[in-house]
C-alpha positions as CSV (number, residue, x, y, z in Angstrom):
1,X,7.4,-17.6,-28.9
2,X,8.2,-15.2,-26.0
3,X,5.0,-13.7,-24.6
4,X,4.8,-9.9,-24.9
5,X,3.8,-8.1,-21.7
6,X,1.1,-5.6,-22.7
7,X,-0.4,-2.9,-20.5
8,X,-4.1,-3.7,-20.1
9,X,-4.8,-1.1,-17.4
10,X,-3.2,1.5,-15.2
11,X,-4.3,3.7,-12.4
12,X,-3.4,5.4,-9.1
13,X,-3.2,8.9,-7.7
14,X,-0.5,11.5,-7.8
15,X,-0.3,15.3,-7.5
16,X,-1.9,15.7,-10.9
17,X,-5.0,13.6,-9.9
18,X,-6.3,10.2,-10.8
19,X,-3.9,8.4,-13.0
20,X,-6.3,6.1,-14.9
21,X,-7.7,7.1,-18.3
22,X,-5.0,9.7,-18.6
23,X,-6.6,12.2,-16.2
24,X,-3.3,12.9,-14.4
25,X,-1.4,13.2,-17.7
26,X,-4.0,15.7,-19.0
27,X,-3.5,17.9,-16.0
28,X,0.2,18.4,-16.9
29,X,-0.7,19.5,-20.5
30,X,-4.0,21.1,-19.7
31,X,-3.0,24.5,-21.2
32,X,-2.8,23.0,-24.7
33,X,-5.8,20.6,-24.6
34,X,-9.0,21.2,-26.4
35,X,-11.9,22.3,-24.3
36,X,-13.6,18.9,-24.3
37,X,-10.5,17.1,-22.9
38,X,-9.7,20.0,-20.5
39,X,-13.3,19.9,-19.2
40,X,-13.1,16.1,-18.5
41,X,-9.9,16.7,-16.5
42,X,-11.4,19.5,-14.4
43,X,-14.5,17.4,-13.8
44,X,-12.4,14.4,-12.7
45,X,-10.4,16.6,-10.3
46,X,-13.5,18.3,-9.0
47,X,-14.9,14.9,-8.2
48,X,-12.0,13.6,-6.1
49,X,-11.3,17.0,-4.5
50,X,-15.0,17.3,-3.4
51,X,-15.2,20.7,-5.0
52,X,-18.6,22.3,-5.0
53,X,-19.8,24.3,-8.0
54,X,-19.6,23.8,-11.7
55,X,-16.3,22.5,-13.0
56,X,-16.6,24.8,-16.0
57,X,-16.7,27.9,-13.8
58,X,-13.5,30.0,-14.0
59,X,-13.2,30.4,-10.3
60,X,-13.6,26.6,-9.7
61,X,-11.0,25.9,-12.4
62,X,-8.5,28.3,-10.8
63,X,-9.0,26.7,-7.4
64,X,-8.4,23.2,-9.0
65,X,-5.2,24.4,-10.7
66,X,-3.9,26.1,-7.6
67,X,-4.5,23.0,-5.5
68,X,-2.9,20.3,-7.7
69,X,0.7,19.6,-8.7
70,X,3.7,20.9,-6.7
71,X,2.7,23.7,-4.3
72,X,3.0,24.9,-0.8
73,X,2.8,22.1,1.8
74,X,-0.8,21.7,3.1
75,X,-0.5,18.3,4.8
76,X,1.0,20.0,7.9
77,X,1.7,23.6,8.8
78,X,5.4,24.2,7.7
79,X,5.5,27.3,10.0
80,X,4.5,25.3,13.2
81,X,6.6,22.1,13.3
82,X,6.9,20.6,16.8
83,X,10.3,19.5,18.1
84,X,12.1,19.2,21.4
85,X,14.8,21.6,22.4
86,X,17.5,20.3,24.8
87,X,17.9,22.5,27.9
88,X,19.7,22.5,31.2
89,X,17.8,23.6,34.3
90,X,19.3,24.9,37.6
91,X,17.8,26.6,40.6
92,X,18.1,30.4,41.3
93,X,21.8,31.4,41.9
94,X,22.8,27.7,41.8
95,X,20.4,26.7,44.6
96,X,18.2,23.7,44.6
97,X,15.6,23.5,41.9
98,X,12.2,22.6,43.4
99,X,8.9,21.8,41.6
100,X,5.7,19.9,42.2
101,X,4.7,17.0,39.9
102,X,1.9,14.5,39.8
103,X,3.0,11.2,41.3
104,X,2.0,9.2,38.1
105,X,4.3,11.4,36.1
106,X,7.4,10.6,38.1
107,X,10.0,8.6,36.2
108,X,10.2,4.8,37.0
109,X,13.9,5.3,37.8
110,X,14.3,8.5,39.8
111,X,17.7,10.2,39.1
112,X,20.2,10.0,42.0
113,X,20.3,13.8,42.4
114,X,16.5,14.0,42.9
115,X,14.9,14.2,46.3
116,X,11.3,13.3,46.3
117,X,8.8,14.2,49.0
118,X,5.2,13.1,48.8
119,X,2.7,15.9,49.3
120,X,-0.4,13.8,48.9
121,X,-1.5,10.6,47.3
122,X,-1.5,12.4,43.9
123,X,1.4,14.9,44.1
124,X,5.0,15.0,45.0
125,X,7.7,17.7,45.6
126,X,11.0,17.2,43.8
127,X,14.2,19.0,44.8
128,X,17.2,18.7,42.5
129,X,20.5,19.6,44.1
130,X,22.3,20.1,40.8
131,X,21.4,20.9,37.2
132,X,19.2,18.6,35.2
133,X,18.8,18.0,31.5
134,X,15.3,18.3,30.0
135,X,13.6,18.5,26.6
136,X,11.3,21.5,26.1
137,X,8.6,21.4,23.5
138,X,9.2,24.1,20.9
139,X,8.1,25.1,17.4
140,X,10.1,25.9,14.3
141,X,9.5,26.9,10.7
142,X,10.6,24.5,8.0
143,X,13.1,25.8,5.5
144,X,11.3,23.8,2.8
145,X,7.7,24.6,2.1
146,X,7.2,23.0,-1.3
147,X,6.0,19.4,-2.0
148,X,4.0,17.5,-4.6
149,X,0.8,16.5,-2.8
150,X,-2.3,14.7,-4.1
151,X,-5.1,17.1,-4.9
152,X,-6.4,19.1,-2.0
153,X,-9.6,17.6,-0.6
154,X,-8.7,14.1,-1.7
155,X,-8.7,11.8,1.4
156,X,-8.0,8.2,0.6
157,X,-8.6,7.1,4.1
158,X,-12.2,8.3,4.1
159,X,-13.1,6.1,1.1
160,X,-12.8,2.8,2.9
161,X,-12.5,1.5,6.6
162,X,-8.9,2.6,6.8
163,X,-8.5,1.8,10.5
164,X,-5.5,4.1,11.2
165,X,-3.6,2.8,8.2
166,X,-0.4,4.7,7.3
167,X,-1.1,7.2,4.5
168,X,1.1,5.2,2.0
169,X,-1.2,2.2,2.4
170,X,-4.3,4.4,2.1
171,X,-2.9,5.6,-1.2
172,X,-2.1,2.0,-2.2
173,X,-5.7,0.8,-1.7
174,X,-7.0,3.6,-3.8
175,X,-4.3,3.4,-6.5
176,X,-4.3,-0.3,-7.0
177,X,-8.1,-0.4,-7.0
178,X,-8.1,2.3,-9.7
179,X,-5.8,0.3,-11.8
180,X,-7.9,-2.9,-11.4
181,X,-11.1,-1.1,-12.3
182,X,-9.5,0.5,-15.3
183,X,-9.1,-2.7,-17.2
184,X,-12.9,-3.0,-17.7
185,X,-12.7,-6.8,-17.0
186,X,-14.1,-8.2,-13.8
187,X,-11.3,-9.9,-11.8
188,X,-13.6,-12.9,-11.4
189,X,-13.2,-13.4,-15.1
190,X,-9.5,-13.5,-14.8
191,X,-9.8,-16.0,-11.9
192,X,-11.9,-18.2,-14.2
193,X,-9.3,-18.3,-16.9
194,X,-6.0,-18.0,-15.1
195,X,-4.5,-20.5,-12.6
196,X,-4.0,-19.1,-9.1
197,X,-0.2,-19.3,-9.4
198,X,-0.2,-17.5,-12.7
199,X,-1.0,-14.1,-11.0
200,X,1.7,-11.9,-9.6
201,X,1.8,-8.7,-7.5
202,X,5.0,-6.7,-7.2
203,X,5.0,-3.3,-5.4
204,X,6.9,-1.5,-2.8
205,X,7.7,1.7,-0.9
206,X,11.2,2.9,-0.9
207,X,11.0,4.6,2.5
208,X,8.5,2.4,4.2
209,X,5.5,3.8,6.1
210,X,7.1,6.6,8.2
211,X,4.1,8.6,9.4
212,X,2.5,8.5,12.8
213,X,0.6,5.3,12.0
214,X,3.7,3.5,10.8
215,X,7.3,3.3,11.8
216,X,7.6,7.0,12.4
217,X,5.1,6.9,15.2
218,X,6.7,3.8,16.6
219,X,10.1,5.4,16.8
220,X,8.8,8.7,18.2
221,X,6.5,7.2,20.8
222,X,9.1,6.8,23.7
223,X,10.4,10.4,23.2
224,X,6.8,11.7,23.1
225,X,5.7,10.1,26.3
226,X,3.5,7.6,24.4
227,X,3.5,3.9,23.7
228,X,3.7,2.3,20.3
229,X,0.6,0.6,19.0
230,X,0.3,-3.0,17.9
231,X,0.1,-2.0,14.2
232,X,2.9,0.5,13.7
233,X,5.8,-2.0,13.2
234,X,3.8,-4.4,11.0
235,X,2.2,-1.8,8.8
236,X,5.5,0.2,8.5
237,X,7.3,-2.3,6.3
238,X,8.4,-1.5,2.8
239,X,6.6,-4.5,1.2
240,X,3.3,-3.7,2.9
241,X,1.7,-2.2,-0.2
242,X,2.1,-5.6,-1.9
243,X,0.7,-7.4,1.1
244,X,-2.4,-5.1,1.2
245,X,-3.1,-5.7,-2.5
246,X,-2.9,-9.5,-2.0
247,X,-4.9,-9.6,1.2
248,X,-7.6,-7.0,0.7
249,X,-7.9,-6.1,-3.0
250,X,-7.1,-9.2,-5.2
251,X,-7.1,-12.1,-2.8
252,X,-4.1,-13.3,-4.8
253,X,-2.2,-16.5,-3.9
254,X,0.2,-16.0,-6.8
255,X,3.8,-14.8,-6.9
256,X,4.5,-11.8,-4.7
257,X,7.3,-9.5,-3.7
258,X,8.6,-6.0,-3.2
259,X,11.9,-5.2,-5.0
260,X,13.2,-2.0,-3.3
261,X,15.6,0.2,-5.3
262,X,15.2,3.8,-4.0
263,X,13.9,6.0,-6.8
264,X,14.0,3.1,-9.3
265,X,11.6,0.9,-7.2
266,X,8.7,1.1,-9.7
267,X,11.0,-0.1,-12.5
268,X,12.5,-2.8,-10.4
269,X,9.0,-4.2,-9.8
270,X,8.0,-3.7,-13.4
271,X,11.0,-5.7,-14.4
272,X,9.9,-8.5,-12.1
273,X,6.4,-8.6,-13.7
274,X,7.9,-8.4,-17.2
275,X,10.3,-11.3,-16.6
276,X,7.5,-13.4,-15.1
277,X,5.3,-12.9,-18.2
278,X,8.1,-13.3,-20.7
279,X,9.1,-16.6,-19.1
280,X,5.5,-17.9,-19.2
281,X,5.4,-18.4,-15.5
282,X,2.7,-15.7,-15.0
283,X,-0.1,-14.4,-17.2
284,X,-1.3,-11.4,-15.2
285,X,0.9,-9.0,-13.0
286,X,-0.1,-6.0,-11.1
287,X,3.0,-3.9,-10.5
288,X,3.7,-0.5,-9.0
289,X,4.7,1.5,-6.0
290,X,3.4,3.8,-3.3
291,X,5.0,6.5,-1.2
292,X,3.8,9.1,1.4
293,X,6.9,10.9,2.5
294,X,5.5,14.4,3.2
295,X,6.2,14.5,6.9
296,X,8.3,17.1,8.7
297,X,10.9,14.6,9.7
298,X,11.5,13.1,6.2
299,X,11.6,16.5,4.7
300,X,14.2,17.7,7.3
301,X,16.3,14.6,6.7
302,X,16.5,15.1,3.0
303,X,17.1,18.9,3.5
304,X,20.1,18.2,5.8
305,X,21.5,16.0,3.1
306,X,21.4,19.0,0.9
307,X,19.0,17.3,-1.5
308,X,15.9,19.4,-1.3
309,X,15.1,22.9,-2.6
310,X,15.0,25.3,0.3
311,X,12.9,28.4,0.2
312,X,15.9,30.7,0.6
313,X,17.6,29.1,-2.4
314,X,14.5,29.5,-4.5
315,X,14.2,33.1,-3.6
316,X,17.9,33.6,-4.4
317,X,17.4,32.0,-7.8
318,X,14.5,34.3,-8.6
319,X,15.9,37.4,-6.9
320,X,12.7,37.9,-4.9
321,X,11.5,37.9,-1.4
322,X,8.6,35.5,-2.2
323,X,8.8,31.7,-2.5
324,X,7.6,30.4,-5.8
325,X,6.5,27.0,-4.5
326,X,5.0,26.2,-7.9
327,X,8.4,26.2,-9.6
328,X,10.3,24.5,-6.9
329,X,11.5,21.7,-9.2
330,X,13.5,22.9,-12.2
331,X,15.0,20.0,-14.1
332,X,18.0,20.9,-16.4
333,X,17.8,24.6,-15.5
334,X,19.7,26.5,-12.8
335,X,18.2,24.7,-9.7
336,X,18.8,24.0,-6.0
337,X,17.4,20.5,-5.3
338,X,14.5,18.1,-5.7
339,X,11.0,18.3,-4.3
340,X,9.4,15.5,-2.4
341,X,6.0,14.2,-3.4
342,X,3.5,11.4,-2.7
343,X,1.7,9.0,-5.0
344,X,0.5,5.5,-5.7
345,X,0.9,4.3,-9.3
346,X,0.0,0.8,-10.7
347,X,-0.1,-0.9,-14.1
348,X,-1.8,-4.2,-15.0
349,X,0.3,-6.4,-17.3
350,X,-1.0,-9.4,-19.3
351,X,0.6,-11.7,-21.8
352,X,-0.4,-10.8,-25.3
353,X,-2.5,-14.0,-25.9
354,X,-4.6,-13.5,-22.8
355,X,-5.1,-9.8,-23.6
356,X,-6.4,-10.6,-27.1
357,X,-8.6,-13.4,-25.8
358,X,-10.3,-11.1,-23.3
359,X,-10.6,-8.1,-25.6
360,X,-8.5,-6.1,-23.2
361,X,-7.5,-2.5,-24.0
362,X,-4.0,-2.3,-25.4
363,X,-2.4,0.8,-23.9
364,X,1.1,-0.2,-25.0
365,X,3.7,-2.8,-24.0
366,X,6.8,-3.0,-22.0
367,X,9.2,-5.6,-23.5
368,X,12.1,-5.0,-21.0
369,X,13.6,-3.1,-18.2
370,X,17.3,-3.0,-17.7
371,X,18.9,-2.7,-14.2
372,X,22.6,-2.0,-13.4
373,X,24.5,-0.8,-10.4
374,X,27.3,1.8,-10.4
375,X,30.3,-0.3,-9.3
376,X,32.7,1.3,-6.9
377,X,31.7,4.7,-5.8
378,X,33.2,7.7,-3.9
379,X,30.0,7.9,-1.8
380,X,26.6,6.3,-1.8
381,X,24.8,9.3,-3.4
382,X,27.5,10.1,-5.9
383,X,26.8,9.3,-9.6
384,X,28.3,6.3,-11.4
385,X,28.4,4.4,-14.6
386,X,25.4,2.1,-14.2
387,X,22.9,4.4,-16.0
388,X,25.1,4.4,-19.1
389,X,24.7,0.6,-19.2
390,X,20.9,0.6,-18.6
391,X,20.2,3.3,-21.2
392,X,22.5,1.8,-23.8
393,X,20.9,-1.6,-23.5
394,X,17.4,-0.2,-23.7
395,X,18.3,1.8,-26.8
396,X,20.0,-1.2,-28.4
397,X,16.9,-3.3,-27.8
398,X,14.7,-0.6,-29.3
399,X,17.0,-0.5,-32.3
400,X,16.6,-4.3,-32.7
401,X,12.8,-3.8,-32.7
402,X,12.3,-0.7,-34.9
403,X,15.7,-0.2,-36.6
404,X,18.1,2.6,-36.6
405,X,15.8,5.1,-38.3
406,X,13.0,4.2,-35.9
407,X,15.2,4.8,-32.9
408,X,16.5,8.1,-34.3
409,X,13.2,9.5,-35.5
410,X,10.4,7.8,-33.5
411,X,11.6,7.7,-29.9
412,X,11.9,10.1,-26.9
413,X,12.9,9.8,-23.2
414,X,11.3,10.5,-19.9
415,X,14.3,11.6,-17.9
416,X,14.7,11.0,-14.2
417,X,15.0,14.8,-14.0
418,X,15.1,15.4,-10.3
419,X,15.9,19.1,-10.4
420,X,19.2,18.9,-8.5
421,X,22.4,20.5,-9.8
422,X,24.2,17.1,-9.9
423,X,21.4,15.4,-11.8
424,X,21.2,18.1,-14.5
425,X,24.8,17.5,-15.4
426,X,25.2,13.7,-15.0
427,X,21.9,12.6,-16.5
428,X,22.1,15.1,-19.4
429,X,25.6,13.9,-20.2
430,X,24.4,10.3,-20.3
431,X,21.4,11.1,-22.5
432,X,23.4,13.3,-24.8
433,X,26.4,11.0,-25.2
434,X,24.1,8.0,-26.0
435,X,22.0,10.0,-28.4
436,X,25.2,10.9,-30.2
437,X,26.4,7.3,-30.1
438,X,23.1,6.0,-31.7
439,X,22.9,8.8,-34.2
440,X,20.0,10.8,-32.7
441,X,20.3,14.5,-33.4
442,X,17.3,16.1,-31.5
443,X,16.1,13.7,-28.9
444,X,13.0,15.0,-27.1
445,X,13.3,15.0,-23.3
446,X,10.4,15.1,-20.8
447,X,10.9,15.6,-17.0
448,X,7.5,15.3,-15.3
449,X,8.9,15.8,-11.8
450,X,8.7,19.5,-12.7
451,X,4.9,19.1,-12.3
452,X,4.6,16.2,-9.8
453,X,7.7,16.4,-7.7
454,X,9.7,13.3,-6.8
455,X,7.4,10.6,-5.6
456,X,10.3,8.2,-4.8
457,X,9.1,4.6,-5.2
458,X,6.3,5.2,-7.8
459,X,8.3,8.0,-9.7
460,X,8.9,5.9,-12.8
461,X,5.3,5.0,-12.8
462,X,4.5,8.7,-13.1
463,X,6.8,8.7,-16.1
464,X,5.4,5.6,-17.7
465,X,1.8,6.6,-17.4
466,X,2.6,10.1,-18.8
467,X,4.1,8.3,-21.8
468,X,0.7,6.5,-22.2
469,X,-1.0,9.9,-22.3
470,X,1.4,11.1,-25.0
471,X,0.4,8.2,-27.2
472,X,-3.2,9.2,-26.7
473,X,-3.1,13.0,-27.1
474,X,0.2,13.7,-28.9
475,X,1.9,16.1,-26.4
476,X,5.3,15.4,-24.8
477,X,5.1,17.5,-21.7
478,X,7.5,20.4,-21.6
479,X,9.4,21.4,-18.5
480,X,7.1,24.2,-17.6
481,X,8.9,25.4,-14.5
482,X,12.1,26.5,-16.4
483,X,12.8,29.5,-18.5
484,X,16.3,28.4,-19.7
485,X,18.7,25.5,-19.8
486,X,21.7,25.7,-17.4
487,X,25.1,26.3,-19.0
488,X,26.5,23.0,-17.6
489,X,23.7,20.8,-19.2
490,X,24.9,18.6,-22.1
491,X,22.2,19.1,-24.7
492,X,23.9,19.2,-28.2
493,X,21.8,16.2,-29.3
494,X,18.7,16.8,-27.0
495,X,15.6,18.8,-27.2
496,X,14.9,20.3,-23.8
497,X,12.5,23.2,-23.2
498,X,9.6,24.6,-21.3
499,X,7.1,24.2,-24.1
500,X,5.1,21.0,-24.9
501,X,6.3,19.1,-28.0
502,X,3.4,18.2,-30.2
503,X,3.8,15.1,-32.3
504,X,1.2,12.8,-34.0
505,X,0.8,10.0,-31.5
506,X,1.4,7.4,-34.3
507,X,4.8,9.0,-35.0
508,X,6.2,8.0,-31.7
509,X,6.9,4.2,-31.3
510,X,9.1,4.2,-28.2
511,X,9.4,5.9,-24.9
512,X,12.4,5.3,-22.6
513,X,11.7,5.6,-18.9
514,X,14.9,6.4,-17.0
515,X,15.7,6.3,-13.3
516,X,18.9,7.1,-11.5
517,X,18.2,5.9,-8.0
518,X,20.0,6.8,-4.8
519,X,22.8,4.4,-4.0
520,X,23.4,3.4,-7.6
521,X,20.0,1.8,-8.3
522,X,19.8,2.6,-12.1
523,X,17.0,1.4,-14.3
524,X,15.8,2.2,-17.8
525,X,12.5,0.8,-19.1
526,X,11.5,0.4,-22.7
527,X,7.9,1.1,-23.5
528,X,6.2,0.6,-26.9
529,X,3.3,2.6,-28.2
530,X,-0.2,1.0,-28.7
531,X,0.2,1.4,-32.4
532,X,3.5,-0.4,-32.6
533,X,2.2,-3.1,-30.1
534,X,-0.9,-3.8,-32.2
535,X,1.3,-4.1,-35.4
536,X,3.5,-6.6,-33.6
537,X,0.4,-8.6,-32.3
538,X,-1.0,-8.7,-35.8
539,X,2.2,-10.1,-37.2
540,X,2.2,-12.8,-34.5
541,X,-1.6,-13.6,-34.3
542,X,-2.9,-12.5,-37.7
543,X,-5.4,-9.8,-38.8
544,X,-8.5,-11.9,-38.1
545,X,-7.5,-12.3,-34.5
546,X,-7.0,-8.6,-34.1
547,X,-10.4,-7.9,-35.6
548,X,-11.9,-10.4,-33.2
549,X,-10.1,-8.7,-30.4
550,X,-11.5,-5.3,-31.5
551,X,-15.0,-6.7,-31.3
552,X,-14.5,-8.1,-27.8
553,X,-12.9,-4.9,-26.8
554,X,-16.1,-2.9,-27.3
555,X,-17.8,-4.3,-24.1
556,X,-14.6,-4.1,-22.2
557,X,-14.2,-0.4,-23.1
558,X,-17.8,0.3,-22.2
559,X,-17.4,-1.2,-18.7
560,X,-14.2,0.7,-18.2
561,X,-15.9,3.9,-19.3
562,X,-18.7,3.4,-16.8
563,X,-16.1,3.2,-14.0
564,X,-14.4,6.3,-15.2
565,X,-17.6,8.3,-15.2
566,X,-18.4,7.1,-11.7
567,X,-14.9,8.1,-10.5
568,X,-15.2,11.5,-12.2
569,X,-18.3,12.2,-10.1
570,X,-16.4,11.1,-7.0
571,X,-18.7,8.1,-6.6
572,X,-16.2,5.2,-7.1
573,X,-15.0,3.5,-4.0
574,X,-11.8,1.4,-3.6
575,X,-11.8,-2.3,-3.5
576,X,-11.2,-3.3,0.2
577,X,-12.3,-6.9,1.2
578,X,-11.2,-7.1,4.8
579,X,-12.0,-10.5,6.2
580,X,-13.8,-11.7,3.1
581,X,-13.1,-15.0,1.4
582,X,-10.5,-16.1,3.9
583,X,-9.4,-19.7,3.3
584,X,-7.9,-22.3,5.5
585,X,-6.1,-25.5,4.6
586,X,-9.2,-27.6,4.8
587,X,-10.8,-25.5,2.1
588,X,-8.4,-26.8,-0.5
589,X,-8.9,-29.8,-2.6
590,X,-5.6,-31.3,-3.5
591,X,-3.8,-34.5,-4.5
592,X,-0.3,-35.2,-5.8
593,X,-1.1,-33.7,-9.2
594,X,-3.2,-30.6,-8.6
595,X,-4.4,-28.1,-6.0
596,X,-7.8,-26.7,-6.4
597,X,-8.5,-23.4,-4.6
598,X,-12.0,-22.1,-4.1
599,X,-12.7,-19.0,-6.2
600,X,-10.4,-20.1,-9.0
601,X,-11.6,-22.4,-11.7
602,X,-8.1,-23.4,-12.9
603,X,-6.1,-25.7,-10.6
604,X,-2.4,-25.3,-9.7
605,X,-0.6,-28.0,-11.6
606,X,1.9,-30.1,-9.6
607,X,3.3,-32.2,-12.5
608,X,6.5,-30.1,-12.4
609,X,9.0,-30.6,-15.2
610,X,12.6,-31.5,-14.3
611,X,14.6,-28.3,-15.0
612,X,17.8,-30.3,-14.8
613,X,16.9,-33.3,-16.9
614,X,20.3,-33.3,-18.6
615,X,22.0,-33.6,-15.2
616,X,19.8,-36.3,-13.6
617,X,18.7,-39.9,-14.4
């Protein structure tokens, strides 16, 4: 039997708030939720945003709404961006240019056309007999002022000893901790039941850590008259979110890696975890991604590519003189570009047997993720054929699980939906043509980047965790930032609109998670509802085992609920075990058959089967 990877927990932080227990999802559909669920969402947001006052107060709720999701940039002042302007200096009427400078500020290599005269031990007079090139500090206003930022007031670095960590790693520590806490099972319990090499962590950052505490600061330092720090290069690497989780959150010695695939990075890492569990090599996998790209330099880089929504373009679309930052991302409507965002999103996968044994919550399952490249391309960012392949294979697999009627009537898709003119045409054509091919007449389409922006590496995690929310509350999020569908969108077999689509949760068996990554990194994930997952588990394990699981699940759910309540009050702290439980070689107990690692009850087995027995004696 092939183990089924089930989702036993999920968490993180994105512009809609804390991801665990559907809080972030509920923020995106809060206008149609009942008062009880809406109140829980406001309370959760008030806790992490450090908002004073009653979360039921109208003014407090308005503040929370205005300071979540896509909005005007607040992480830096977009009107006051520092840069250096190149200039040429000469003396009056072409004469010598003379100035006084502290001796310690003289360059190590004095230019040949400089004449230096010491005035004292501390100062010198410099005369330049020709022109000289200089960089003058200046300020400019950004042409892009919209971004998807985590809720205002939430400071991940203040929740643990962050020691000048790049922001992406701060988000990682919070997000991965939130996912681990969400399962309601102490990680020590897992260490008792699962061998050390049966754990896995797969996570990454598409851009790396590019703020001042990471590679960005290292590269800028020489031009800013500063020196790089000892941490900037090491902490700036793309796989560092994985390394932090292993070293400071889980203490894992299992499989590890960071599969980087631009906007498809989350799905690439999810596939790695799924494949590990299906093969039987791993029993628990924490997978996800983290990104913190809201810096002036990254925004300007994407803007120059023509990828981001500029303020002027937004105003032109609306025919106004005011920027509607809230509606910067408009998937499948007349639009002008995507909107950068930050987030960290993680899910905990277990094989179905372990999940039942532990009484873990079954949020759904992910049987497969399909990845294909585009083949030959006109240019790296141009669209290609790979996404046709990934989506078709995912749909065909779903058909094999739930039949033609199930695929046609009980599925929907979370589109990549970036909000660019090119995406609205190419992705809608793929979805529409494949819906037609598989006999789907009105395929519901969600595009949550309208609310969250494009979080790059964890973007598909935003989509997947939103799907988990739909299976709980019954609303497929509408694309609230649009008022019409663009004329060039292919939608004869799709249902795309601004309003939320209400469906009984048990009527939706399948959600497709689609990603069209930069450079031809295409991926489509297949996610199954908790209802369908439990039906499959009952068929494999029997009703008695499912009833026993339900009894075990009561205490697990209670513990998870306790954590959720703490977090709603802003009292939960991330897991961060710096310098704790560090092991050396002499701490191991091993022979030629097993390795016993302190902290794990199960050994690593060294009686390895010969995978090529048919080829060897």
